[in-house]
N, CA, C and O of each residue as an XYZ file, in Angstrom:
948
protein
N     -26.544     -7.361     11.695
C     -25.743     -6.625     12.677
C     -24.445     -6.148     12.030
O     -23.815     -6.886     11.272
N     -24.051     -4.915     12.331
C     -22.862     -4.339     11.717
C     -21.574     -4.915     12.326
O     -21.519     -5.225     13.516
N     -20.556     -5.047     11.493
C     -19.259     -5.547     11.938
C     -18.528     -4.444     12.691
O     -18.364     -3.341     12.172
N     -18.089     -4.738     13.914
C     -17.436     -3.722     14.742
C     -15.931     -3.666     14.448
O     -15.287     -4.691     14.227
N     -15.392     -2.442     14.451
C     -13.993     -2.220     14.081
C     -13.332     -1.270     15.075
O     -13.923     -0.279     15.505
N     -12.090     -1.600     15.429
C     -11.235     -0.692     16.203
C     -10.127     -0.203     15.282
O      -9.462     -1.010     14.632
N      -9.920      1.111     15.219
C      -8.849      1.689     14.402
C      -7.702      2.100     15.310
O      -7.890      2.896     16.231
N      -6.514      1.560     15.055
C      -5.327      1.887     15.849
C      -4.346      2.657     14.982
O      -3.546      2.071     14.253
N      -4.422      3.981     15.072
C      -3.523      4.887     14.346
C      -3.248      6.072     15.242
O      -4.128      6.490     15.995
N      -2.041      6.628     15.181
C      -1.718      7.739     16.077
C      -1.956      9.104     15.455
O      -1.895     10.112     16.160
N      -2.224      9.168     14.163
C      -2.471     10.446     13.512
C      -3.975     10.724     13.491
O      -4.707     10.027     12.788
N      -4.457     11.716     14.237
C      -5.903     11.957     14.356
C      -6.604     12.172     13.019
O      -7.700     11.653     12.807
N      -5.991     12.926     12.120
C      -6.628     13.221     10.842
C      -6.790     11.962      9.998
O      -7.845     11.742      9.401
N      -5.741     11.132      9.946
C      -5.823      9.889      9.192
C      -6.832      8.936      9.808
O      -7.547      8.226      9.101
N      -6.882      8.929     11.134
C      -7.815      8.062     11.856
C      -9.260      8.413     11.498
O     -10.064      7.541     11.169
N      -9.567      9.696     11.570
C     -10.927     10.150     11.255
C     -11.248      9.903      9.783
O     -12.358      9.498      9.438
N     -10.257     10.153      8.918
C     -10.475      9.911      7.495
C     -10.766      8.458      7.198
O     -11.651      8.145      6.402
N     -10.019      7.562      7.839
C     -10.243      6.136      7.626
C     -11.614      5.721      8.152
O     -12.304      4.918      7.523
N     -12.007      6.259      9.295
C     -13.331      5.946      9.835
C     -14.431      6.388      8.874
O     -15.414      5.674      8.677
N     -14.265      7.555      8.284
C     -15.255      8.054      7.330
C     -15.377      7.119      6.138
O     -16.482      6.816      5.687
N     -14.226      6.658      5.627
C     -14.238      5.727      4.496
C     -14.925      4.425      4.877
O     -15.765      3.917      4.133
N     -14.565      3.887      6.040
C     -15.113      2.599      6.469
C     -16.623      2.680      6.665
O     -17.357      1.797      6.221
N     -17.088      3.739      7.330
C     -18.506      3.809      7.675
C     -19.388      4.269      6.520
O     -20.606      4.367      6.670
N     -18.776      4.553      5.360
C     -19.593      4.750      4.164
C     -20.307      3.457      3.794
O     -21.387      3.465      3.203
N     -19.679      2.355      4.154
C     -20.300      1.040      3.976
C     -21.071      0.747      5.253
O     -20.472      0.583      6.316
N     -22.370      0.682      5.160
C     -23.219      0.512      6.354
C     -23.022     -0.837      7.030
O     -23.629     -1.109      8.066
N     -22.177     -1.682      6.450
C     -21.897     -2.987      7.052
C     -20.984     -2.861      8.266
O     -20.927     -3.768      9.096
N     -20.257     -1.723      8.377
C     -19.250     -1.573      9.417
C     -19.599     -0.466     10.412
O     -20.281      0.503     10.081
N     -19.107     -0.643     11.641
C     -19.272      0.353     12.692
C     -17.965      0.468     13.472
O     -17.520     -0.506     14.078
N     -17.348      1.645     13.463
C     -16.129      1.878     14.232
C     -16.514      2.167     15.678
O     -17.228      3.131     15.954
N     -16.039      1.326     16.604
C     -16.439      1.459     18.009
C     -15.334      2.032     18.896
O     -15.543      2.230     20.093
N     -14.167      2.297     18.323
C     -13.102      2.859     19.151
C     -11.851      3.160     18.371
O     -11.657      2.687     17.251
N     -10.989      3.975     19.002
C      -9.695      4.337     18.430
C      -8.604      4.063     19.462
O      -8.867      4.015     20.664
N      -7.384      3.884     18.978
C      -6.219      3.751     19.856
C      -5.053      4.467     19.193
O      -4.860      4.365     17.981
N      -4.269      5.200     20.001
C      -3.152      5.973     19.456
C      -1.794      5.394     19.821
O      -0.767      5.948     19.427
N      -1.764      4.289     20.566
C      -0.503      3.610     20.880
C      -0.788      2.127     21.063
O      -1.943      1.720     21.187
N       0.259      1.328     21.078
C       0.093     -0.130     21.089
C      -0.532     -0.646     22.389
O      -1.352     -1.564     22.364
N      -0.149     -0.063     23.510
C      -0.705     -0.511     24.781
C      -2.217     -0.278     24.841
O      -2.975     -1.155     25.255
N      -2.640      0.911     24.424
C      -4.071      1.225     24.406
C      -4.797      0.315     23.426
O      -5.923     -0.106     23.690
N      -4.166      0.008     22.300
C      -4.771     -0.880     21.315
C      -5.096     -2.239     21.923
O      -6.198     -2.756     21.745
N      -4.135     -2.816     22.640
C      -4.366     -4.137     23.239
C      -5.456     -4.052     24.302
O      -6.329     -4.916     24.372
N      -5.402     -3.006     25.132
C      -6.411     -2.851     26.178
C      -7.813     -2.723     25.588
O      -8.755     -3.335     26.091
N      -7.955     -1.936     24.529
C      -9.281     -1.735     23.945
C      -9.779     -2.970     23.201
O     -10.980     -3.234     23.156
N      -8.852     -3.719     22.622
C      -9.270     -4.972     21.981
C      -9.827     -5.947     23.014
O     -10.773     -6.683     22.734
N      -9.238     -5.951     24.204
C      -9.685     -6.867     25.252
C     -10.995     -6.406     25.901
O     -11.778     -7.235     26.365
N     -11.236     -5.104     25.935
C     -12.459     -4.598     26.584
C     -13.609     -4.418     25.591
O     -14.745     -4.787     25.885
N     -13.321     -3.857     24.427
C     -14.381     -3.613     23.439
C     -14.648     -4.832     22.565
O     -15.743     -4.976     22.021
N     -13.668     -5.702     22.426
C     -13.760     -6.940     21.632
C     -14.296     -6.693     20.220
O     -15.326     -7.250     19.838
N     -13.600     -5.862     19.452
C     -14.030     -5.609     18.064
C     -13.843     -6.853     17.208
O     -12.955     -7.666     17.467
N     -14.672     -6.998     16.198
C     -14.508     -8.129     15.285
C     -13.283     -7.935     14.397
O     -12.604     -8.898     14.041
N     -13.009     -6.676     14.042
C     -11.858     -6.375     13.194
C     -11.001     -5.299     13.842
O     -11.517     -4.359     14.447
N      -9.691     -5.445     13.709
C      -8.741     -4.429     14.151
C      -7.972     -3.946     12.928
O      -7.384     -4.746     12.199
N      -7.978     -2.634     12.708
C      -7.154     -2.034     11.658
C      -5.968     -1.387     12.354
O      -6.130     -0.406     13.079
N      -4.772     -1.933     12.135
C      -3.598     -1.575     12.925
C      -2.475     -0.989     12.088
O      -1.985     -1.624     11.153
N      -2.071      0.228     12.432
C      -0.884      0.842     11.845
C       0.346      0.211     12.507
O       0.527      0.324     13.719
N       1.185     -0.448     11.713
C       2.350     -1.131     12.264
C       3.372     -0.181     12.867
O       4.230     -0.605     13.641
N       3.289      1.106     12.518
C       4.236      2.099     13.044
C       3.696      2.798     14.288
O       4.221      3.837     14.689
N       2.668      2.246     14.895
C       2.083      2.847     16.086
C       3.133      2.931     17.202
O       3.886      1.978     17.399
N       3.198      4.047     17.932
C       4.203      4.180     19.003
C       3.915      3.269     20.189
O       2.802      2.775     20.368
N       4.960      3.063     20.994
C       4.809      2.252     22.202
C       5.390      0.868     22.089
O       5.088      0.002     22.911
N       6.226      0.634     21.078
C       6.803     -0.692     20.886
C       6.888     -0.990     19.406
O       7.029     -0.080     18.589
N       6.803     -2.266     19.059
C       6.804     -2.640     17.647
C       5.526     -3.390     17.317
O       5.074     -4.247     18.075
N       4.948     -3.048     16.160
C       3.660     -3.603     15.778
C       3.614     -5.116     15.730
O       2.626     -5.715     16.155
N       4.670     -5.751     15.216
C       4.683     -7.212     15.098
C       4.646     -7.856     16.481
O       3.925     -8.830     16.701
N       5.431     -7.303     17.415
C       5.413     -7.824     18.783
C       4.022     -7.686     19.402
O       3.542     -8.600     20.073
N       3.378     -6.538     19.171
C       2.053     -6.295     19.743
C       1.015     -7.244     19.154
O       0.118     -7.705     19.860
N       1.135     -7.533     17.872
C       0.214     -8.475     17.232
C       0.333     -9.855     17.879
O      -0.673    -10.491     18.191
N       1.557    -10.304     18.077
C       1.771    -11.614     18.694
C       1.208    -11.656     20.109
O       0.601    -12.648     20.515
N       1.413    -10.568     20.860
C       0.889    -10.502     22.221
C      -0.638    -10.527     22.219
O      -1.255    -11.238     23.012
N      -1.236     -9.751     21.329
C      -2.700     -9.711     21.251
C      -3.277    -11.062     20.848
O      -4.285    -11.495     21.406
N      -2.650    -11.733     19.884
C      -3.173    -13.021     19.416
C      -3.062    -14.102     20.479
O      -3.860    -15.038     20.499
N      -2.077    -13.979     21.362
C      -1.993    -14.935     22.472
C      -3.159    -14.742     23.436
O      -3.687    -15.712     23.979
N      -3.554    -13.501     23.644
C      -4.629    -13.196     24.584
C      -6.011    -13.306     23.947
O      -6.994    -13.617     24.620
N      -6.073    -13.045     22.638
C      -7.360    -13.085     21.937
C      -7.148    -13.698     20.551
O      -7.097    -12.981     19.551
N      -7.024    -15.035     20.496
C      -6.674    -15.715     19.234
C      -7.657    -15.452     18.099
O      -7.275    -15.495     16.929
N      -8.911    -15.182     18.428
C      -9.918    -14.997     17.382
C      -9.902    -13.617     16.742
O     -10.643    -13.365     15.792
N      -9.061    -12.716     17.256
C      -9.039    -11.350     16.736
C      -8.588    -11.321     15.279
O      -7.530    -11.850     14.938
N      -9.402    -10.697     14.421
C      -9.051    -10.533     13.015
C      -8.382     -9.169     12.837
O      -8.870     -8.155     13.336
N      -7.249     -9.163     12.112
C      -6.423     -7.957     12.032
C      -6.066     -7.641     10.589
O      -5.637     -8.510      9.830
N      -6.254     -6.366     10.225
C      -5.756     -5.849      8.964
C      -4.626     -4.876      9.288
O      -4.852     -3.844      9.919
N      -3.417     -5.204      8.858
C      -2.248     -4.369      9.150
C      -2.060     -3.312      8.068
O      -2.290     -3.563      6.886
N      -1.637     -2.119      8.499
C      -1.327     -1.025      7.576
C       0.166     -0.731      7.631
O       0.723     -0.562      8.716
N       0.819     -0.669      6.476
C       2.250     -0.395      6.426
C       2.562      0.769      5.516
O       1.704      1.231      4.763
N       3.808      1.249      5.589
C       4.252      2.394      4.795
C       4.992      1.996      3.532
O       4.869      2.657      2.501
N       5.766      0.912      3.608
C       6.689      0.582      2.523
C       6.247     -0.656      1.769
O       5.625     -1.568      2.314
N       6.599     -0.648      0.480
C       6.240     -1.798     -0.359
C       7.263     -2.912     -0.169
O       8.073     -3.176     -1.058
N       7.224     -3.556      0.978
C       8.170     -4.626      1.308
C       7.415     -5.913      1.585
O       6.596     -5.980      2.501
N       7.696     -6.931      0.790
C       7.065     -8.221      1.054
C       7.569     -8.826      2.361
O       6.921     -9.705      2.929
N       8.733     -8.354      2.846
C       9.259     -8.863      4.108
C       8.382     -8.422      5.277
O       8.040     -9.234      6.136
N       8.014     -7.132      5.312
C       7.144     -6.650      6.381
C       5.775     -7.298      6.291
O       5.199     -7.671      7.314
N       5.247     -7.438      5.083
C       3.950     -8.088      4.907
C       3.998     -9.525      5.407
O       3.074     -9.984      6.079
N       5.075    -10.235      5.080
C       5.217    -11.618      5.536
C       5.293    -11.716      7.044
O       4.682    -12.602      7.641
N       6.044    -10.806      7.674
C       6.136    -10.800      9.138
C       4.765    -10.576      9.769
O       4.407    -11.237     10.743
N       4.001     -9.638      9.208
C       2.676     -9.332      9.752
C       1.739    -10.526      9.627
O       0.991    -10.833     10.556
N       1.779    -11.192      8.492
C       0.893    -12.346      8.280
C       1.291    -13.515      9.184
O       0.430    -14.205      9.729
N       2.592    -13.732      9.337
C       3.030    -14.819     10.218
C       2.687    -14.523     11.673
O       2.447    -15.448     12.449
N       2.660    -13.250     12.051
C       2.333    -12.888     13.432
C       0.855    -13.075     13.732
O       0.463    -13.149     14.896
N       0.025    -13.152     12.683
C      -1.398    -13.392     12.930
C      -2.355    -12.473     12.209
O      -3.565    -12.564     12.419
N      -1.846    -11.576     11.350
C      -2.738    -10.693     10.598
C      -3.400    -11.454      9.451
O      -2.818    -12.366      8.864
N      -4.620    -11.055      9.155
C      -5.303    -11.651      8.013
C      -5.009    -10.920      6.731
O      -5.172    -11.474      5.644
N      -4.571     -9.659      6.848
C      -4.313     -8.875      5.655
C      -3.259     -7.816      5.876
O      -2.968     -7.431      7.008
N      -2.688     -7.346      4.770
C      -1.672     -6.283      4.812
C      -2.005     -5.298      3.710
O      -2.188     -5.669      2.550
N      -2.080     -4.014      4.106
C      -2.479     -2.960      3.174
C      -1.539     -1.784      3.315
O      -1.177     -1.415      4.433
N      -1.136     -1.187      2.210
C      -0.350      0.034      2.263
C      -1.246      1.213      2.623
O      -2.404      1.263      2.208
N      -0.717      2.162      3.391
C      -1.517      3.320      3.793
C      -1.943      4.158      2.599
O      -2.949      4.864      2.657
N      -1.183      4.079      1.527
C      -1.542      4.867      0.343
C      -2.462      4.108     -0.612
O      -2.684      4.555     -1.738
N      -2.996      2.976     -0.183
C      -3.930      2.226     -1.019
C      -5.218      3.020     -1.211
O      -5.514      3.934     -0.442
N      -5.965      2.669     -2.222
C      -7.213      3.382     -2.522
C      -8.298      3.017     -1.501
O      -8.199      2.008     -0.804
N      -9.318      3.849     -1.432
C     -10.455      3.595     -0.555
C     -11.147      2.287     -0.945
O     -11.560      1.511     -0.083
N     -11.265      2.056     -2.239
C     -11.920      0.831     -2.709
C     -11.149     -0.410     -2.266
O     -11.740     -1.415     -1.870
N      -9.812     -0.326     -2.340
C      -9.026     -1.491     -1.927
C      -9.105     -1.698     -0.423
O      -9.102     -2.838      0.042
N      -9.177     -0.611      0.351
C      -9.308     -0.740      1.803
C     -10.571     -1.507      2.172
O     -10.537     -2.381      3.039
N     -11.676     -1.186      1.524
C     -12.936     -1.887      1.800
C     -12.860     -3.340      1.326
O     -13.404     -4.237      1.970
N     -12.187     -3.564      0.206
C     -12.009     -4.929     -0.291
C     -11.191     -5.756      0.683
O     -11.490     -6.928      0.910
N     -10.151     -5.149      1.265
C      -9.318     -5.854      2.241
C     -10.114     -6.180      3.508
O      -9.987     -7.272      4.062
N     -10.927     -5.234      3.959
C     -11.749     -5.475      5.153
C     -12.708     -6.641      4.931
O     -12.875     -7.491      5.806
N     -13.327     -6.677      3.771
C     -14.270     -7.765      3.482
C     -13.566     -9.117      3.485
O     -14.099    -10.106      3.989
N     -12.359     -9.147      2.914
C     -11.622    -10.410      2.857
C     -11.232    -10.881      4.254
O     -11.434    -12.047      4.594
N     -10.677     -9.984      5.060
C     -10.236    -10.352      6.409
C     -11.440    -10.755      7.266
O     -11.361    -11.710      8.039
N     -12.542    -10.035      7.131
C     -13.758    -10.375      7.881
C     -14.218    -11.795      7.549
O     -14.677    -12.527      8.425
N     -14.089    -12.178      6.268
C     -14.530    -13.504      5.830
C     -13.528    -14.600      6.163
O     -13.761    -15.772      5.868
N     -12.399    -14.211      6.785
C     -11.400    -15.204      7.145
C     -10.432    -15.537      6.041
O      -9.698    -16.522      6.131
N     -10.419    -14.717      4.983
C      -9.487    -14.941      3.874
C      -8.250    -14.074      4.051
O      -8.280    -13.074      4.768
N      -7.174    -14.458      3.402
C      -5.940    -13.676      3.412
C      -6.039    -12.577      2.360
O      -6.644    -12.758      1.303
N      -5.433    -11.435      2.674
C      -5.429    -10.353      1.696
C      -4.081     -9.630      1.747
O      -3.606     -9.242      2.814
N      -3.483     -9.462      0.575
C      -2.268     -8.657      0.436
C      -2.547     -7.618     -0.627
O      -3.099     -7.938     -1.680
N      -2.171     -6.365     -0.364
C      -2.488     -5.273     -1.275
C      -1.943     -5.530     -2.667
O      -0.979     -6.274     -2.850
N      -2.579     -4.902     -3.639
C      -2.221     -5.121     -5.044
C      -0.755     -4.847     -5.317
O      -0.133     -5.558     -6.106
N      -0.186     -3.826     -4.678
C       1.209     -3.448     -4.931
C       2.201     -4.548     -4.560
O       3.300     -4.610     -5.110
N       1.806     -5.423     -3.618
C       2.712     -6.475     -3.153
C       2.344     -7.862     -3.660
O       3.161     -8.782     -3.600
N       1.123     -8.020     -4.158
C       0.658     -9.356     -4.555
C       1.553     -9.982     -5.610
O       1.886    -11.164     -5.520
N       1.951     -9.192     -6.621
C       2.794     -9.739     -7.690
C       4.157    -10.168     -7.159
O       4.699    -11.193     -7.572
N       4.717     -9.361     -6.224
C       6.022     -9.714     -5.659
C       5.937    -11.036     -4.899
O       6.793    -11.907     -5.052
N       4.897    -11.173     -4.082
C       4.756    -12.384     -3.277
C       4.469    -13.598     -4.139
O       4.976    -14.687     -3.871
N       3.650    -13.416     -5.186
C       3.353    -14.528     -6.080
C       4.595    -14.964     -6.835
O       4.851    -16.158     -6.991
N       5.369    -13.988     -7.304
C       6.591    -14.323     -8.018
C       7.578    -15.072     -7.146
O       8.259    -15.989     -7.606
N       7.653    -14.670     -5.867
C       8.553    -15.341     -4.937
C       8.075    -16.763     -4.646
O       8.872    -17.700     -4.603
N       6.758    -16.913     -4.447
C       6.201    -18.235     -4.110
C       6.346    -19.220     -5.261
O       6.648    -20.395     -5.052
N       6.127    -18.729     -6.484
C       6.163    -19.622     -7.640
C       7.510    -19.609     -8.346
O       7.733    -20.361     -9.294
N       8.429    -18.724     -7.862
C       9.746    -18.564     -8.487
C       9.602    -18.214     -9.962
O      10.371    -18.689    -10.798
N       8.606    -17.372    -10.280
C       8.427    -16.935    -11.666
C       9.575    -16.029    -12.078
O      10.109    -16.149    -13.180
N       9.948    -15.127    -11.189
C      11.035    -14.196    -11.465
C      12.222    -14.543    -10.581
O      12.019    -14.972     -9.445
N      13.437    -14.377    -11.047
C      14.609    -14.649    -10.201
C      14.630    -13.706     -9.018
O      14.329    -12.523     -9.179
N      14.978    -14.189     -7.828
C      15.020    -13.316     -6.661
C      16.077    -12.239     -6.819
O      17.177    -12.497     -7.308
N      15.728    -11.017     -6.395
C      16.669     -9.911     -6.499
C      17.167     -9.468     -5.135
O      18.078     -8.644     -5.052
N      16.596     -9.993     -4.074
C      17.003     -9.585     -2.740
C      17.492    -10.788     -1.951
O      17.010    -11.906     -2.132
N      18.441    -10.545     -1.088
C      18.978    -11.617     -0.251
C      18.125    -11.726      1.004
O      18.458    -11.157      2.043
N      17.028    -12.459      0.899
C      16.131    -12.611      2.042
C      16.757    -13.338      3.203
O      16.270    -13.251      4.329
N      17.869    -14.078      2.935
C      18.521    -14.802      4.025
C      19.062    -13.843      5.077
O      19.146    -14.194      6.254
N      19.432    -12.623      4.654
C      19.892    -11.629      5.615
C      18.800    -11.331      6.635
O      19.053    -11.263      7.838
N      17.604    -11.158      6.139
C      16.450    -10.865      6.993
C      16.140    -12.056      7.889
O      15.846    -11.886      9.072
N      16.206    -13.265      7.326
C      15.883    -14.478      8.087
C      16.839    -14.695      9.250
O      16.468    -15.314     10.247
N      18.065    -14.194      9.135
C      19.062    -14.389     10.183
C      18.873    -13.461     11.379
O      19.533    -13.629     12.404
N      17.987    -12.493     11.255
C      17.767    -11.523     12.330
C      16.612    -11.964     13.231
O      15.632    -12.552     12.773
N      16.752    -11.665     14.513
C      15.650    -11.910     15.446
C      14.572    -10.856     15.228
O      14.804     -9.851     14.555
N      13.387    -11.092     15.802
C      12.283    -10.127     15.659
C      12.679     -8.761     16.208
O      12.354     -7.733     15.612
N      13.377     -8.745     17.340
C      13.787     -7.473     17.931
C      14.833     -6.778     17.062
O      14.801     -5.558     16.902
N      15.771     -7.567     16.497
C      16.777     -6.975     15.622
C      16.137     -6.392     14.368
O      16.601     -5.377     13.847
N      15.087     -7.021     13.889
C      14.382     -6.489     12.723
C      13.750     -5.140     13.046
O      13.784     -4.218     12.232
N      13.171     -5.032     14.244
C      12.558     -3.775     14.663
C      13.609     -2.669     14.736
O      13.389     -1.556     14.259
N      14.751     -2.993     15.340
C      15.831     -2.015     15.467
C      16.375     -1.647     14.084
O      16.670     -0.482     13.819
N      16.503     -2.630     13.220
C      16.987     -2.411     11.851
C      16.115     -1.382     11.140
O      16.628     -0.440     10.537
N      14.800     -1.562     11.210
C      13.880     -0.628     10.549
C      14.061      0.789     11.077
O      14.116      1.749     10.308
N      14.153      0.906     12.395
C      14.245      2.234     13.002
C      15.558      2.928     12.649
O      15.569      4.122     12.346
N      16.662      2.184     12.687
C      17.958      2.771     12.341
C      17.973      3.178     10.871
O      18.478      4.245     10.520
N      17.414      2.317     10.009
C      17.367      2.631      8.580
C      16.519      3.861      8.312
O      16.719      4.552      7.313
N      15.566      4.139      9.204
C      14.714      5.328      9.065
C      15.375      6.571      9.651
O      14.781      7.648      9.665
N      16.619      6.416     10.138
C      17.362      7.572     10.622
C      17.279      7.809     12.114
O      17.714      8.860     12.584
N      16.736      6.869     12.882
C      16.642      7.040     14.328
C      17.996      6.844     15.001
O      18.810      6.039     14.549
N      18.229      7.578     16.072
C      19.391      7.366     16.920
C      19.076      6.255     17.916
O      17.941      5.785     17.995
N      20.095      5.837     18.681
C      19.841      4.833     19.718
C      18.776      5.320     20.707
O      17.936      4.546     21.166
N      18.828      6.613     21.024
C      17.889      7.160     22.013
C      16.455      7.184     21.480
O      15.527      6.784     22.182
N      16.271      7.655     20.237
C      14.910      7.719     19.700
C      14.362      6.320     19.410
O      13.168      6.072     19.575
N      15.230      5.417     18.984
C      14.791      4.030     18.777
C      14.381      3.398     20.094
O      13.420      2.630     20.147
N      15.109      3.719     21.159
C      14.782      3.190     22.488
C      13.401      3.669     22.936
O      12.632      2.907     23.523
N      13.091      4.943     22.653
C      11.770      5.461     23.018
C      10.668      4.750     22.249
O       9.617      4.437     22.807
N      10.910      4.495     20.966
C       9.906      3.829     20.139
C       9.602      2.417     20.628
O       8.454      1.976     20.590
N      10.640      1.707     21.090
C      10.493      0.295     21.469
C      10.385      0.073     22.973
O      10.330     -1.067     23.436
N      10.354      1.180     23.744
C      10.278      1.065     25.207
C      11.443      0.259     25.774
O      11.265     -0.570     26.666
N      12.630      0.514     25.244
C      13.840     -0.150     25.717
C      14.847      0.916     26.134
O      14.639      2.106     25.895
N      15.936      0.481     26.756
C      16.986      1.431     27.131
C      17.920      1.649     25.942
O      18.064      0.760     25.103
N      18.565      2.832     25.857
C      19.523      3.075     24.777
C      20.649      2.043     24.753
O      21.154      1.702     23.684
N      21.044      1.543     25.931
C      22.108      0.531     25.972
C      21.663     -0.768     25.304
O      22.449     -1.432     24.627
N      20.384     -1.124     25.504
C      19.862     -2.335     24.860
C      19.827     -2.161     23.347
O      20.178     -3.074     22.600
N      19.401     -0.978     22.902
C      19.393     -0.694     21.466
C      20.810     -0.763     20.910
O      21.030     -1.289     19.819
N      21.770     -0.230     21.664
C      23.168     -0.255     21.229
C      23.659     -1.693     21.054
O      24.402     -1.998     20.121
N      23.236     -2.565     21.959
C      23.624     -3.981     21.856
C      23.016     -4.622     20.603
O      23.701     -5.326     19.860
N      21.715     -4.368     20.379
C      21.068     -4.913     19.187
C      21.713     -4.355     17.920
O      21.873     -5.060     16.924
N      22.075     -3.084     17.979
C      22.697     -2.443     16.824
C      24.035     -3.099     16.508
O      24.356     -3.331     15.343
N      24.813     -3.398     17.541
C      26.097     -4.061     17.340
C      25.905     -5.448     16.723
O      26.666     -5.859     15.847
N      24.878     -6.164     17.191
C      24.584     -7.490     16.628
C      24.194     -7.382     15.161
O      24.585     -8.211     14.339
N      23.410     -6.339     14.840
C      23.009     -6.113     13.451
C      24.225     -5.880     12.566
O      24.351     -6.479     11.498
N      25.112     -5.011     13.016
C      26.298     -4.690     12.227
C      27.130     -5.945     11.968
O      27.661     -6.145     10.875
N      27.231     -6.792     13.009
C      28.013     -8.020     12.874
C      27.343     -8.993     11.903
O      27.994     -9.520     11.001
N      26.041     -9.229     12.089
C      25.333    -10.205     11.257
C      25.257     -9.768      9.794
O      25.333    -10.595      8.886
N      25.107     -8.463      9.577
C      24.946     -7.962      8.220
C      26.259     -7.479      7.610
O      26.303     -7.046      6.458
N      27.339     -7.563      8.411
C      28.661     -7.133      7.939
C      28.624     -5.681      7.461
O      29.176     -5.337      6.415
N      27.959     -4.841      8.255
C      27.851     -3.420      7.930
C      28.795     -2.624      8.819
O      29.010     -2.978      9.979
N      29.351     -1.563      8.283
C      30.307     -0.759      9.039
C      29.695      0.467      9.703
O      30.253      1.009     10.657
N      28.547      0.901      9.195
C      27.928      2.105      9.753
C      26.441      2.131      9.427
O      25.926      1.254      8.733
N      25.748      3.174      9.952
C      24.296      3.282      9.765
C      23.937      3.507      8.303
O      22.871      3.076      7.862
N      24.804      4.172      7.541
C      24.514      4.403      6.128
C      24.456      3.090      5.362
O      23.596      2.909      4.500
N      25.374      2.166      5.673
C      25.342      0.866      5.011
C      24.083      0.093      5.403
O      23.494     -0.608      4.580
N      23.674      0.229      6.676
C      22.422     -0.407      7.096
C      21.241      0.158      6.310
O      20.341     -0.581      5.909
N      21.252      1.472      6.094
C      20.173      2.105      5.344
C      20.089      1.540      3.931
O      19.000      1.231      3.447
N      21.242      1.406      3.268
C      21.220      0.895      1.895
C      20.798     -0.576      1.854
O      20.156     -1.004      0.895
N      21.150     -1.351      2.880
C      20.667     -2.730      2.952
C      19.151     -2.751      3.105
O      18.471     -3.583      2.506
N      18.624     -1.828      3.915
C      17.175     -1.742      4.106
C      16.483     -1.370      2.802
O      15.397     -1.871      2.507
N      17.111     -0.489      2.017
C      16.560     -0.131      0.703
C      16.542     -1.363     -0.196
O      15.553     -1.626     -0.880
N      17.649     -2.123     -0.192
C      17.753     -3.319     -1.038
C      16.724     -4.369     -0.656
O      16.218     -5.089     -1.517
N      16.409     -4.461      0.642
C      15.419     -5.430      1.118
C      13.989     -4.931      0.955
O      13.037     -5.672      1.196
N      13.840     -3.678      0.547
C      12.498     -3.146      0.345
C      11.831     -2.626      1.599
O      10.627     -2.374      1.600
N      12.605     -2.458      2.686
C      12.023     -2.001      3.946
C      11.795     -0.501      3.948
O      10.886     -0.012      4.618
N      12.606      0.230      3.209
C      12.437      1.678      3.056
C      12.622      2.023      1.589
O      13.228      1.266      0.831
N      12.092      3.178      1.197
C      12.242      3.620     -0.183
C      13.660      4.131     -0.419
O      14.413      4.373      0.524
N      14.003      4.289     -1.674
C      15.311      4.845     -2.004
C      15.427      6.258     -1.454
O      14.446      7.001     -1.447
N      16.622      6.641     -0.989
C      16.774      7.959     -0.379
C      16.584      9.094     -1.363
O      16.856      8.982     -2.558
N      16.102     10.196     -0.801
C      15.986     11.430     -1.585
C      17.227     12.266     -1.303
O      17.524     12.566     -0.147
N      17.944     12.640     -2.335
C      19.183     13.406     -2.189
C      18.890     14.873     -2.506
O      18.394     15.206     -3.582
N      19.205     15.731     -1.553
C      18.965     17.163     -1.745
C      20.272     17.925     -1.557
O      21.072     17.608     -0.676
N      20.470     18.920     -2.387
C      21.684     19.741     -2.286
C      21.307     21.130     -1.787
O      20.246     21.659     -2.117
N      22.196     21.709     -0.988
C      21.964     23.064     -0.499
C      23.311     23.764     -0.342
O      24.358     23.124     -0.247
N      23.257     25.049     -0.318
C      24.476     25.843     -0.174
C      24.674     26.219      1.285
O      23.788     26.811      1.902
N      25.816     25.883      1.834
C      26.126     26.188      3.226
C      26.506     27.659      3.348
O      26.784     28.309      2.340
N      26.522     28.206      4.601
C      26.903     29.610      4.799
C      28.279     29.950      4.245
O      28.515     31.091      3.849
N      29.197     28.977      4.210
C      30.544     29.243      3.688
C      30.612     29.181      2.161
O      31.683     29.318      1.571
N      29.450     28.974      1.532
C      29.406     28.940      0.075
C      29.618     27.582     -0.537
O      29.487     27.436     -1.752
N      29.945     26.574      0.263
C      30.158     25.228     -0.232
C      28.834     24.475     -0.376
O      27.869     24.721      0.348
N      28.825     23.563     -1.321
C      27.624     22.761     -1.545
C      27.583     21.609     -0.553
O      28.579     20.907     -0.377
N      26.434     21.406      0.100
C      26.246     20.283      1.007
C      25.176     19.368      0.443
O      24.219     19.824     -0.183
N      25.346     18.073      0.671
C      24.379     17.085      0.187
C      23.734     16.420      1.393
O      24.422     15.922      2.284
N      22.407     16.417      1.413
C      21.663     15.777      2.510
C      20.930     14.570      1.948
O      20.332     14.629      0.874
N      20.987     13.484      2.689
C      20.310     12.258      2.269
C      19.170     11.981      3.249
O      19.375     11.937      4.462
N      17.976     11.796      2.707
C      16.825     11.471      3.563
C      16.042     10.334      2.927
O      16.221     10.008      1.754
N      15.169      9.739      3.735
C      14.383      8.614      3.244
C      12.934      9.012      3.092
O      12.388      9.759      3.904
N      12.316      8.501      2.037
C      10.867      8.655      1.894
C      10.264      7.277      1.902
O      10.774      6.371      1.243
N       9.172      7.100      2.648
C       8.602      5.770      2.760
C       7.117      5.880      2.989
O       6.434      4.864      3.114
C-alpha cells in the first residue's frame, strides 16, 4: 500500500512540482493540498495522511505553533518541515515541536525523497546543509559563533515576530501573518527590543542575520530623481 502524503504549501507551482517529484516514487501518493495553516490542520484530521510536508512560512499563523497544535490533536502525525534559511535554530524549533525532519526548499529532489523515507521510518532527518552545523554544536567540534542564548530568552511568539520583523514586515503585515492585532505585535516588538537590547528594526535584522534566521542583506544602489545616490537594503532568504 502506498504511503499517503498531504502537501501544505501556498505557492501552487511549487506545490504541483513537489507532488510530481514525490509521486515519481510509486511508494507515495499525494492525497491532498493545503494553502494555509488552518486548512492544513483540518485536512490532517479528516484525510489522516501518514506524512505531512509542511512549509513553515505557510500563511495563517506561525508554522511552529501549528505543528504543536496538530501534534496535540494527532500525536502520531509524521511531519517533514520545509524552511527557507540555513538556520539550525529554526530546524531545532521544528524538531522540538514534533517534526521528524527539516529540509530546505532549495534541497535537491534526491534529498527530498531521502528525507521522506527517513521520516516515514520514524528516523530524524536534517538536510545536508545543516547537518554539519548541528553536529558541530552537539559535539562542540567548532567554537560557537552565535549567541544562541539570545534566541533561548525569547518566547515562541516573540521568535515568530522576530522573524517577520527581520524579513521587513511592518506591525500591520506581521499581525496579518500571525492572526493577531497590530497592537499585540507592537507589544511583542517592544519586548524584543528590550530583551535583545536593540534600538530599531535594522539592528533586529542584523541580529537575525547573525543568528542565521535570514541571509545577509543584498545592498543595491540607485540614482534618485534629484541625482543623488540612494542605497536600498533587502534580504534574500
